[in-house]
PDB file of N, CA, C and O in Angstrom:
ATOM      1  N   MET A   1       7.950  -2.856  19.953  1.00  0.00           N
ATOM      2  CA  MET A   1       8.052  -1.413  19.975  1.00  0.00           C
ATOM      3  C   MET A   1       7.513  -0.855  21.289  1.00  0.00           C
ATOM      4  O   MET A   1       8.053   0.112  21.827  1.00  0.00           O
ATOM      5  N   VAL A   2       6.467  -1.456  21.792  1.00  0.00           N
ATOM      6  CA  VAL A   2       5.912  -0.994  23.065  1.00  0.00           C
ATOM      7  C   VAL A   2       6.929  -1.226  24.184  1.00  0.00           C
ATOM      8  O   VAL A   2       7.111  -0.366  25.045  1.00  0.00           O
ATOM      9  N   ALA A   3       7.587  -2.381  24.172  1.00  0.00           N
ATOM     10  CA  ALA A   3       8.604  -2.657  25.189  1.00  0.00           C
ATOM     11  C   ALA A   3       9.712  -1.613  25.131  1.00  0.00           C
ATOM     12  O   ALA A   3      10.187  -1.150  26.168  1.00  0.00           O
ATOM     13  N   TYR A   4      10.119  -1.246  23.936  1.00  0.00           N
ATOM     14  CA  TYR A   4      11.154  -0.222  23.754  1.00  0.00           C
ATOM     15  C   TYR A   4      10.666   1.118  24.284  1.00  0.00           C
ATOM     16  O   TYR A   4      11.376   1.796  25.027  1.00  0.00           O
ATOM     17  N   ARG A   5       9.460   1.494  23.903  1.00  0.00           N
ATOM     18  CA  ARG A   5       8.892   2.777  24.322  1.00  0.00           C
ATOM     19  C   ARG A   5       8.740   2.849  25.836  1.00  0.00           C
ATOM     20  O   ARG A   5       8.978   3.894  26.441  1.00  0.00           O
ATOM     21  N   GLU A   6       8.347   1.746  26.439  1.00  0.00           N
ATOM     22  CA  GLU A   6       8.118   1.702  27.887  1.00  0.00           C
ATOM     23  C   GLU A   6       9.394   1.384  28.673  1.00  0.00           C
ATOM     24  O   GLU A   6       9.352   1.192  29.888  1.00  0.00           O
ATOM     25  N   GLU A   7      10.525   1.331  27.966  1.00  0.00           N
ATOM     26  CA  GLU A   7      11.839   1.067  28.564  1.00  0.00           C
ATOM     27  C   GLU A   7      11.875  -0.261  29.325  1.00  0.00           C
ATOM     28  O   GLU A   7      12.432  -0.354  30.418  1.00  0.00           O
ATOM     29  N   ARG A   8      11.274  -1.272  28.726  1.00  0.00           N
ATOM     30  CA  ARG A   8      11.304  -2.631  29.276  1.00  0.00           C
ATOM     31  C   ARG A   8      12.466  -3.389  28.639  1.00  0.00           C
ATOM     32  O   ARG A   8      13.066  -2.914  27.675  1.00  0.00           O
ATOM     33  N   ASP A   9      12.779  -4.553  29.170  1.00  0.00           N
ATOM     34  CA  ASP A   9      13.801  -5.418  28.594  1.00  0.00           C
ATOM     35  C   ASP A   9      13.220  -6.015  27.311  1.00  0.00           C
ATOM     36  O   ASP A   9      12.475  -6.995  27.353  1.00  0.00           O
ATOM     37  N   THR A  10      13.563  -5.426  26.194  1.00  0.00           N
ATOM     38  CA  THR A  10      12.963  -5.782  24.907  1.00  0.00           C
ATOM     39  C   THR A  10      13.156  -7.255  24.575  1.00  0.00           C
ATOM     40  O   THR A  10      12.221  -7.927  24.138  1.00  0.00           O
ATOM     41  N   GLU A  11      14.350  -7.747  24.778  1.00  0.00           N
ATOM     42  CA  GLU A  11      14.642  -9.143  24.453  1.00  0.00           C
ATOM     43  C   GLU A  11      13.783 -10.089  25.298  1.00  0.00           C
ATOM     44  O   GLU A  11      13.246 -11.069  24.782  1.00  0.00           O
ATOM     45  N   ARG A  12      13.656  -9.803  26.566  1.00  0.00           N
ATOM     46  CA  ARG A  12      12.853 -10.642  27.461  1.00  0.00           C
ATOM     47  C   ARG A  12      11.374 -10.598  27.085  1.00  0.00           C
ATOM     48  O   ARG A  12      10.706 -11.632  27.064  1.00  0.00           O
ATOM     49  N   VAL A  13      10.866  -9.412  26.791  1.00  0.00           N
ATOM     50  CA  VAL A  13       9.457  -9.271  26.419  1.00  0.00           C
ATOM     51  C   VAL A  13       9.158 -10.064  25.154  1.00  0.00           C
ATOM     52  O   VAL A  13       8.158 -10.781  25.091  1.00  0.00           O
ATOM     53  N   VAL A  14      10.016  -9.940  24.149  1.00  0.00           N
ATOM     54  CA  VAL A  14       9.802 -10.657  22.888  1.00  0.00           C
ATOM     55  C   VAL A  14       9.846 -12.165  23.124  1.00  0.00           C
ATOM     56  O   VAL A  14       9.006 -12.895  22.599  1.00  0.00           O
ATOM     57  N   ALA A  15      10.805 -12.634  23.901  1.00  0.00           N
ATOM     58  CA  ALA A  15      10.909 -14.069  24.185  1.00  0.00           C
ATOM     59  C   ALA A  15       9.667 -14.571  24.926  1.00  0.00           C
ATOM     60  O   ALA A  15       9.147 -15.643  24.614  1.00  0.00           O
ATOM     61  N   ASN A  16       9.197 -13.805  25.895  1.00  0.00           N
ATOM     62  CA  ASN A  16       8.000 -14.210  26.647  1.00  0.00           C
ATOM     63  C   ASN A  16       6.755 -14.230  25.769  1.00  0.00           C
ATOM     64  O   ASN A  16       5.943 -15.152  25.859  1.00  0.00           O
ATOM     65  N   VAL A  17       6.605 -13.238  24.936  1.00  0.00           N
ATOM     66  CA  VAL A  17       5.454 -13.190  24.030  1.00  0.00           C
ATOM     67  C   VAL A  17       5.491 -14.373  23.070  1.00  0.00           C
ATOM     68  O   VAL A  17       4.470 -15.016  22.829  1.00  0.00           O
ATOM     69  N   ALA A  18       6.675 -14.657  22.522  1.00  0.00           N
ATOM     70  CA  ALA A  18       6.805 -15.775  21.584  1.00  0.00           C
ATOM     71  C   ALA A  18       6.471 -17.106  22.253  1.00  0.00           C
ATOM     72  O   ALA A  18       5.977 -18.022  21.596  1.00  0.00           O
ATOM     73  N   ALA A  19       6.734 -17.215  23.542  1.00  0.00           N
ATOM     74  CA  ALA A  19       6.419 -18.449  24.268  1.00  0.00           C
ATOM     75  C   ALA A  19       4.920 -18.579  24.553  1.00  0.00           C
ATOM     76  O   ALA A  19       4.402 -19.689  24.668  1.00  0.00           O
ATOM     77  N   LEU A  20       4.236 -17.453  24.665  1.00  0.00           N
ATOM     78  CA  LEU A  20       2.818 -17.472  25.032  1.00  0.00           C
ATOM     79  C   LEU A  20       1.862 -17.475  23.848  1.00  0.00           C
ATOM     80  O   LEU A  20       0.754 -18.005  23.938  1.00  0.00           O
ATOM     81  N   LEU A  21       2.288 -16.889  22.750  1.00  0.00           N
ATOM     82  CA  LEU A  21       1.395 -16.696  21.605  1.00  0.00           C
ATOM     83  C   LEU A  21       1.948 -17.324  20.349  1.00  0.00           C
ATOM     84  O   LEU A  21       3.150 -17.563  20.232  1.00  0.00           O
ATOM     85  N   GLU A  22       1.056 -17.589  19.407  1.00  0.00           N
ATOM     86  CA  GLU A  22       1.494 -18.016  18.083  1.00  0.00           C
ATOM     87  C   GLU A  22       1.968 -16.770  17.337  1.00  0.00           C
ATOM     88  O   GLU A  22       1.215 -15.811  17.160  1.00  0.00           O
ATOM     89  N   VAL A  23       3.212 -16.800  16.910  1.00  0.00           N
ATOM     90  CA  VAL A  23       3.791 -15.651  16.220  1.00  0.00           C
ATOM     91  C   VAL A  23       3.910 -15.982  14.746  1.00  0.00           C
ATOM     92  O   VAL A  23       4.485 -17.006  14.376  1.00  0.00           O
ATOM     93  N   ARG A  24       3.370 -15.123  13.914  1.00  0.00           N
ATOM     94  CA  ARG A  24       3.505 -15.301  12.463  1.00  0.00           C
ATOM     95  C   ARG A  24       4.817 -14.672  12.034  1.00  0.00           C
ATOM     96  O   ARG A  24       5.179 -13.586  12.485  1.00  0.00           O
ATOM     97  N   GLY A  25       5.516 -15.364  11.165  1.00  0.00           N
ATOM     98  CA  GLY A  25       6.797 -14.834  10.707  1.00  0.00           C
ATOM     99  C   GLY A  25       7.945 -15.495  11.455  1.00  0.00           C
ATOM    100  O   GLY A  25       7.767 -16.503  12.139  1.00  0.00           O
ATOM    101  N   ASP A  26       9.099 -14.918  11.313  1.00  0.00           N
ATOM    102  CA  ASP A  26      10.326 -15.487  11.851  1.00  0.00           C
ATOM    103  C   ASP A  26      10.616 -14.927  13.244  1.00  0.00           C
ATOM    104  O   ASP A  26      11.060 -13.787  13.375  1.00  0.00           O
ATOM    105  N   VAL A  27      10.370 -15.716  14.268  1.00  0.00           N
ATOM    106  CA  VAL A  27      10.597 -15.294  15.650  1.00  0.00           C
ATOM    107  C   VAL A  27      12.080 -15.016  15.892  1.00  0.00           C
ATOM    108  O   VAL A  27      12.426 -14.089  16.623  1.00  0.00           O
ATOM    109  N   ASP A  28      12.954 -15.815  15.280  1.00  0.00           N
ATOM    110  CA  ASP A  28      14.391 -15.624  15.485  1.00  0.00           C
ATOM    111  C   ASP A  28      14.853 -14.253  15.011  1.00  0.00           C
ATOM    112  O   ASP A  28      15.721 -13.642  15.635  1.00  0.00           O
ATOM    113  N   THR A  29      14.282 -13.763  13.914  1.00  0.00           N
ATOM    114  CA  THR A  29      14.629 -12.429  13.420  1.00  0.00           C
ATOM    115  C   THR A  29      14.265 -11.371  14.445  1.00  0.00           C
ATOM    116  O   THR A  29      15.052 -10.464  14.717  1.00  0.00           O
ATOM    117  N   VAL A  30      13.083 -11.485  15.008  1.00  0.00           N
ATOM    118  CA  VAL A  30      12.625 -10.504  15.996  1.00  0.00           C
ATOM    119  C   VAL A  30      13.455 -10.604  17.272  1.00  0.00           C
ATOM    120  O   VAL A  30      13.801  -9.580  17.861  1.00  0.00           O
ATOM    121  N   LEU A  31      13.778 -11.816  17.707  1.00  0.00           N
ATOM    122  CA  LEU A  31      14.614 -11.982  18.899  1.00  0.00           C
ATOM    123  C   LEU A  31      16.015 -11.418  18.681  1.00  0.00           C
ATOM    124  O   LEU A  31      16.574 -10.780  19.574  1.00  0.00           O
ATOM    125  N   THR A  32      16.578 -11.646  17.513  1.00  0.00           N
ATOM    126  CA  THR A  32      17.897 -11.096  17.204  1.00  0.00           C
ATOM    127  C   THR A  32      17.849  -9.579  17.198  1.00  0.00           C
ATOM    128  O   THR A  32      18.745  -8.927  17.735  1.00  0.00           O
ATOM    129  N   ALA A  33      16.814  -9.014  16.597  1.00  0.00           N
ATOM    130  CA  ALA A  33      16.655  -7.557  16.590  1.00  0.00           C
ATOM    131  C   ALA A  33      16.513  -7.026  18.011  1.00  0.00           C
ATOM    132  O   ALA A  33      17.083  -5.987  18.344  1.00  0.00           O
ATOM    133  N   ALA A  34      15.758  -7.729  18.847  1.00  0.00           N
ATOM    134  CA  ALA A  34      15.591  -7.305  20.241  1.00  0.00           C
ATOM    135  C   ALA A  34      16.927  -7.290  20.977  1.00  0.00           C
ATOM    136  O   ALA A  34      17.159  -6.440  21.837  1.00  0.00           O
ATOM    137  N   THR A  35      17.794  -8.221  20.641  1.00  0.00           N
ATOM    138  CA  THR A  35      19.126  -8.247  21.242  1.00  0.00           C
ATOM    139  C   THR A  35      19.920  -7.008  20.852  1.00  0.00           C
ATOM    140  O   THR A  35      20.613  -6.430  21.689  1.00  0.00           O
ATOM    141  N   TYR A  36      19.828  -6.594  19.587  1.00  0.00           N
ATOM    142  CA  TYR A  36      20.517  -5.368  19.162  1.00  0.00           C
ATOM    143  C   TYR A  36      19.944  -4.139  19.866  1.00  0.00           C
ATOM    144  O   TYR A  36      20.678  -3.199  20.168  1.00  0.00           O
ATOM    145  N   VAL A  37      18.653  -4.144  20.125  1.00  0.00           N
ATOM    146  CA  VAL A  37      18.030  -3.029  20.861  1.00  0.00           C
ATOM    147  C   VAL A  37      18.612  -2.964  22.270  1.00  0.00           C
ATOM    148  O   VAL A  37      19.022  -1.897  22.727  1.00  0.00           O
ATOM    149  N   GLU A  38      18.648  -4.098  22.953  1.00  0.00           N
ATOM    150  CA  GLU A  38      19.113  -4.131  24.346  1.00  0.00           C
ATOM    151  C   GLU A  38      20.615  -3.941  24.473  1.00  0.00           C
ATOM    152  O   GLU A  38      21.072  -3.172  25.319  1.00  0.00           O
ATOM    153  N   ASP A  39      21.387  -4.629  23.647  1.00  0.00           N
ATOM    154  CA  ASP A  39      22.842  -4.651  23.825  1.00  0.00           C
ATOM    155  C   ASP A  39      23.574  -3.492  23.166  1.00  0.00           C
ATOM    156  O   ASP A  39      24.668  -3.119  23.590  1.00  0.00           O
ATOM    157  N   HIS A  40      22.965  -2.919  22.119  1.00  0.00           N
ATOM    158  CA  HIS A  40      23.694  -1.910  21.356  1.00  0.00           C
ATOM    159  C   HIS A  40      22.942  -0.595  21.189  1.00  0.00           C
ATOM    160  O   HIS A  40      23.438   0.322  20.535  1.00  0.00           O
ATOM    161  N   GLY A  41      21.753  -0.495  21.770  1.00  0.00           N
ATOM    162  CA  GLY A  41      21.019   0.767  21.742  1.00  0.00           C
ATOM    163  C   GLY A  41      20.341   1.107  20.429  1.00  0.00           C
ATOM    164  O   GLY A  41      20.007   2.268  20.189  1.00  0.00           O
ATOM    165  N   PHE A  42      20.131   0.114  19.575  1.00  0.00           N
ATOM    166  CA  PHE A  42      19.420   0.350  18.319  1.00  0.00           C
ATOM    167  C   PHE A  42      17.952   0.654  18.603  1.00  0.00           C
ATOM    168  O   PHE A  42      17.413   0.222  19.622  1.00  0.00           O
ATOM    169  N   THR A  43      17.314   1.387  17.713  1.00  0.00           N
ATOM    170  CA  THR A  43      15.861   1.494  17.761  1.00  0.00           C
ATOM    171  C   THR A  43      15.305   0.190  17.179  1.00  0.00           C
ATOM    172  O   THR A  43      16.025  -0.505  16.462  1.00  0.00           O
ATOM    173  N   PRO A  44      14.057  -0.158  17.465  1.00  0.00           N
ATOM    174  CA  PRO A  44      13.504  -1.392  16.895  1.00  0.00           C
ATOM    175  C   PRO A  44      13.591  -1.426  15.364  1.00  0.00           C
ATOM    176  O   PRO A  44      13.934  -2.459  14.789  1.00  0.00           O
ATOM    177  N   PHE A  45      13.283  -0.308  14.705  1.00  0.00           N
ATOM    178  CA  PHE A  45      13.340  -0.285  13.240  1.00  0.00           C
ATOM    179  C   PHE A  45      14.763  -0.518  12.751  1.00  0.00           C
ATOM    180  O   PHE A  45      14.984  -1.335  11.857  1.00  0.00           O
ATOM    181  N   ASP A  46      15.732   0.192  13.328  1.00  0.00           N
ATOM    182  CA  ASP A  46      17.125   0.034  12.901  1.00  0.00           C
ATOM    183  C   ASP A  46      17.624  -1.388  13.144  1.00  0.00           C
ATOM    184  O   ASP A  46      18.369  -1.935  12.331  1.00  0.00           O
ATOM    185  N   ALA A  47      17.215  -1.982  14.257  1.00  0.00           N
ATOM    186  CA  ALA A  47      17.632  -3.350  14.564  1.00  0.00           C
ATOM    187  C   ALA A  47      17.063  -4.341  13.548  1.00  0.00           C
ATOM    188  O   ALA A  47      17.780  -5.225  13.080  1.00  0.00           O
ATOM    189  N   LEU A  48      15.790  -4.201  13.208  1.00  0.00           N
ATOM    190  CA  LEU A  48      15.195  -5.078  12.190  1.00  0.00           C
ATOM    191  C   LEU A  48      15.844  -4.862  10.830  1.00  0.00           C
ATOM    192  O   LEU A  48      16.080  -5.821  10.095  1.00  0.00           O
ATOM    193  N   HIS A  49      16.131  -3.621  10.494  1.00  0.00           N
ATOM    194  CA  HIS A  49      16.800  -3.296   9.233  1.00  0.00           C
ATOM    195  C   HIS A  49      18.150  -4.009   9.171  1.00  0.00           C
ATOM    196  O   HIS A  49      18.493  -4.608   8.152  1.00  0.00           O
ATOM    197  N   LEU A  50      18.911  -3.945  10.256  1.00  0.00           N
ATOM    198  CA  LEU A  50      20.214  -4.596  10.307  1.00  0.00           C
ATOM    199  C   LEU A  50      20.087  -6.110  10.165  1.00  0.00           C
ATOM    200  O   LEU A  50      20.793  -6.718   9.360  1.00  0.00           O
ATOM    201  N   VAL A  51      19.206  -6.713  10.926  1.00  0.00           N
ATOM    202  CA  VAL A  51      19.058  -8.171  10.895  1.00  0.00           C
ATOM    203  C   VAL A  51      18.586  -8.636   9.522  1.00  0.00           C
ATOM    204  O   VAL A  51      19.101  -9.620   8.990  1.00  0.00           O
ATOM    205  N   GLU A  52      17.625  -7.947   8.953  1.00  0.00           N
ATOM    206  CA  GLU A  52      17.097  -8.338   7.647  1.00  0.00           C
ATOM    207  C   GLU A  52      18.084  -8.076   6.509  1.00  0.00           C
ATOM    208  O   GLU A  52      17.956  -8.674   5.440  1.00  0.00           O
ATOM    209  N   SER A  53      19.055  -7.202   6.716  1.00  0.00           N
ATOM    210  CA  SER A  53      20.045  -6.940   5.658  1.00  0.00           C
ATOM    211  C   SER A  53      20.945  -8.149   5.441  1.00  0.00           C
ATOM    212  O   SER A  53      21.519  -8.316   4.365  1.00  0.00           O
ATOM    213  N   ASP A  54      21.068  -8.994   6.465  1.00  0.00           N
ATOM    214  CA  ASP A  54      21.822 -10.246   6.368  1.00  0.00           C
ATOM    215  C   ASP A  54      23.228 -10.037   5.813  1.00  0.00           C
ATOM    216  O   ASP A  54      23.708 -10.830   5.002  1.00  0.00           O
ATOM    217  N   GLY A  55      23.886  -8.963   6.256  1.00  0.00           N
ATOM    218  CA  GLY A  55      25.256  -8.701   5.832  1.00  0.00           C
ATOM    219  C   GLY A  55      25.390  -7.887   4.567  1.00  0.00           C
ATOM    220  O   GLY A  55      26.497  -7.488   4.208  1.00  0.00           O
ATOM    221  N   ASP A  56      24.282  -7.630   3.876  1.00  0.00           N
ATOM    222  CA  ASP A  56      24.334  -6.785   2.684  1.00  0.00           C
ATOM    223  C   ASP A  56      24.559  -5.334   3.090  1.00  0.00           C
ATOM    224  O   ASP A  56      24.375  -4.973   4.252  1.00  0.00           O
ATOM    225  N   THR A  57      24.952  -4.514   2.139  1.00  0.00           N
ATOM    226  CA  THR A  57      25.174  -3.097   2.396  1.00  0.00           C
ATOM    227  C   THR A  57      23.861  -2.416   2.752  1.00  0.00           C
ATOM    228  O   THR A  57      22.845  -2.605   2.083  1.00  0.00           O
ATOM    229  N   ILE A  58      23.901  -1.622   3.816  1.00  0.00           N
ATOM    230  CA  ILE A  58      22.738  -0.860   4.256  1.00  0.00           C
ATOM    231  C   ILE A  58      22.862   0.553   3.715  1.00  0.00           C
ATOM    232  O   ILE A  58      23.902   1.193   3.873  1.00  0.00           O
ATOM    233  N   VAL A  59      21.817   1.038   3.086  1.00  0.00           N
ATOM    234  CA  VAL A  59      21.791   2.401   2.555  1.00  0.00           C
ATOM    235  C   VAL A  59      21.153   3.283   3.613  1.00  0.00           C
ATOM    236  O   VAL A  59      19.950   3.205   3.860  1.00  0.00           O
ATOM    237  N   SER A  60      21.979   4.129   4.242  1.00  0.00           N
ATOM    238  CA  SER A  60      21.483   4.946   5.344  1.00  0.00           C
ATOM    239  C   SER A  60      22.484   6.041   5.675  1.00  0.00           C
ATOM    240  O   SER A  60      23.690   5.872   5.499  1.00  0.00           O
ATOM    241  N   SER A  61      21.972   7.156   6.152  1.00  0.00           N
ATOM    242  CA  SER A  61      22.851   8.205   6.658  1.00  0.00           C
ATOM    243  C   SER A  61      23.131   7.993   8.144  1.00  0.00           C
ATOM    244  O   SER A  61      23.923   8.729   8.733  1.00  0.00           O
ATOM    245  N   ASP A  62      22.502   7.012   8.747  1.00  0.00           N
ATOM    246  CA  ASP A  62      22.631   6.738  10.178  1.00  0.00           C
ATOM    247  C   ASP A  62      23.925   5.977  10.465  1.00  0.00           C
ATOM    248  O   ASP A  62      24.135   4.881   9.945  1.00  0.00           O
ATOM    249  N   GLU A  63      24.780   6.556  11.283  1.00  0.00           N
ATOM    250  CA  GLU A  63      26.062   5.927  11.613  1.00  0.00           C
ATOM    251  C   GLU A  63      25.922   4.757  12.582  1.00  0.00           C
ATOM    252  O   GLU A  63      26.908   4.083  12.881  1.00  0.00           O
ATOM    253  N   THR A  64      24.729   4.512  13.069  1.00  0.00           N
ATOM    254  CA  THR A  64      24.481   3.414  14.006  1.00  0.00           C
ATOM    255  C   THR A  64      24.972   2.082  13.442  1.00  0.00           C
ATOM    256  O   THR A  64      25.459   1.234  14.190  1.00  0.00           O
ATOM    257  N   TYR A  65      24.848   1.898  12.146  1.00  0.00           N
ATOM    258  CA  TYR A  65      25.187   0.623  11.512  1.00  0.00           C
ATOM    259  C   TYR A  65      26.685   0.438  11.296  1.00  0.00           C
ATOM    260  O   TYR A  65      27.130  -0.667  10.985  1.00  0.00           O
ATOM    261  N   GLU A  66      27.458   1.489  11.454  1.00  0.00           N
ATOM    262  CA  GLU A  66      28.868   1.527  11.059  1.00  0.00           C
ATOM    263  C   GLU A  66      29.679   0.307  11.500  1.00  0.00           C
ATOM    264  O   GLU A  66      30.422  -0.245  10.688  1.00  0.00           O
ATOM    265  N   SER A  67      29.568  -0.122  12.720  1.00  0.00           N
ATOM    266  CA  SER A  67      30.382  -1.230  13.230  1.00  0.00           C
ATOM    267  C   SER A  67      29.770  -2.607  12.978  1.00  0.00           C
ATOM    268  O   SER A  67      30.366  -3.628  13.322  1.00  0.00           O
ATOM    269  N   PHE A  68      28.587  -2.632  12.383  1.00  0.00           N
ATOM    270  CA  PHE A  68      27.861  -3.893  12.285  1.00  0.00           C
ATOM    271  C   PHE A  68      27.657  -4.401  10.862  1.00  0.00           C
ATOM    272  O   PHE A  68      27.478  -5.601  10.658  1.00  0.00           O
ATOM    273  N   ALA A  69      27.682  -3.513   9.884  1.00  0.00           N
ATOM    274  CA  ALA A  69      27.421  -3.919   8.498  1.00  0.00           C
ATOM    275  C   ALA A  69      28.007  -2.873   7.557  1.00  0.00           C
ATOM    276  O   ALA A  69      28.178  -1.716   7.941  1.00  0.00           O
ATOM    277  N   PRO A  70      28.316  -3.277   6.325  1.00  0.00           N
ATOM    278  CA  PRO A  70      28.738  -2.273   5.348  1.00  0.00           C
ATOM    279  C   PRO A  70      27.603  -1.278   5.126  1.00  0.00           C
ATOM    280  O   PRO A  70      26.429  -1.650   5.115  1.00  0.00           O
ATOM    281  N   ARG A  71      27.969  -0.003   4.950  1.00  0.00           N
ATOM    282  CA  ARG A  71      26.932   1.028   4.837  1.00  0.00           C
ATOM    283  C   ARG A  71      27.269   1.980   3.701  1.00  0.00           C
ATOM    284  O   ARG A  71      28.405   2.440   3.581  1.00  0.00           O
ATOM    285  N   LEU A  72      26.277   2.273   2.870  1.00  0.00           N
ATOM    286  CA  LEU A  72      26.388   3.314   1.855  1.00  0.00           C
ATOM    287  C   LEU A  72      25.800   4.571   2.472  1.00  0.00           C
ATOM    288  O   LEU A  72      24.595   4.656   2.705  1.00  0.00           O
ATOM    289  N   ASP A  73      26.657   5.543   2.734  1.00  0.00           N
ATOM    290  CA  ASP A  73      26.240   6.767   3.417  1.00  0.00           C
ATOM    291  C   ASP A  73      25.497   7.680   2.449  1.00  0.00           C
ATOM    292  O   ASP A  73      26.072   8.139   1.462  1.00  0.00           O
ATOM    293  N   LEU A  74      24.236   7.943   2.724  1.00  0.00           N
ATOM    294  CA  LEU A  74      23.425   8.807   1.864  1.00  0.00           C
ATOM    295  C   LEU A  74      23.969  10.229   1.803  1.00  0.00           C
ATOM    296  O   LEU A  74      23.858  10.889   0.770  1.00  0.00           O
ATOM    297  N   LYS A  75      24.552  10.704   2.888  1.00  0.00           N
ATOM    298  CA  LYS A  75      25.118  12.057   2.900  1.00  0.00           C
ATOM    299  C   LYS A  75      26.283  12.159   1.926  1.00  0.00           C
ATOM    300  O   LYS A  75      26.432  13.172   1.243  1.00  0.00           O
ATOM    301  N   ALA A  76      27.107  11.123   1.856  1.00  0.00           N
ATOM    302  CA  ALA A  76      28.239  11.120   0.937  1.00  0.00           C
ATOM    303  C   ALA A  76      27.762  11.094  -0.511  1.00  0.00           C
ATOM    304  O   ALA A  76      28.371  11.729  -1.372  1.00  0.00           O
ATOM    305  N   VAL A  77      26.694  10.378  -0.786  1.00  0.00           N
ATOM    306  CA  VAL A  77      26.138  10.299  -2.138  1.00  0.00           C
ATOM    307  C   VAL A  77      25.583  11.656  -2.552  1.00  0.00           C
ATOM    308  O   VAL A  77      25.747  12.067  -3.701  1.00  0.00           O
ATOM    309  N   GLU A  78      24.928  12.356  -1.629  1.00  0.00           N
ATOM    310  CA  GLU A  78      24.369  13.678  -1.921  1.00  0.00           C
ATOM    311  C   GLU A  78      25.454  14.681  -2.271  1.00  0.00           C
ATOM    312  O   GLU A  78      25.234  15.568  -3.095  1.00  0.00           O
ATOM    313  N   ASP A  79      26.637  14.551  -1.648  1.00  0.00           N
ATOM    314  CA  ASP A  79      27.725  15.496  -1.863  1.00  0.00           C
ATOM    315  C   ASP A  79      28.409  15.309  -3.210  1.00  0.00           C
ATOM    316  O   ASP A  79      29.103  16.213  -3.675  1.00  0.00           O
ATOM    317  N   GLU A  80      28.232  14.166  -3.838  1.00  0.00           N
ATOM    318  CA  GLU A  80      28.910  13.897  -5.116  1.00  0.00           C
ATOM    319  C   GLU A  80      28.258  14.593  -6.268  1.00  0.00           C
ATOM    320  O   GLU A  80      28.713  14.464  -7.405  1.00  0.00           O
TER     321      GLU A  80
END
C-alpha cells in the first residue's frame, strides 16, 4: 500500500521485499495483486479482492472488475 501511495512500481517493491524478508502468507497472491495494480490501475484492495475471488462472482458496485471476473452489481440489486 505504501508503494501504491508513493507511486512506486508496486510489483517491483513487493518482489524485492519478498526476497529480503520472511513473508507470512501467500507471496504469490500479493505479487499477482501487485501486477493488477501496475498493469490495470487497480487499487491494492481491489486487486487483492480480485485475486482472492479466484474466479468467483465479485459483489461490488465498482466497474473495475467488469473485464476480469463475473460481478454482481450492488446498484442493480438496490434498484430491484
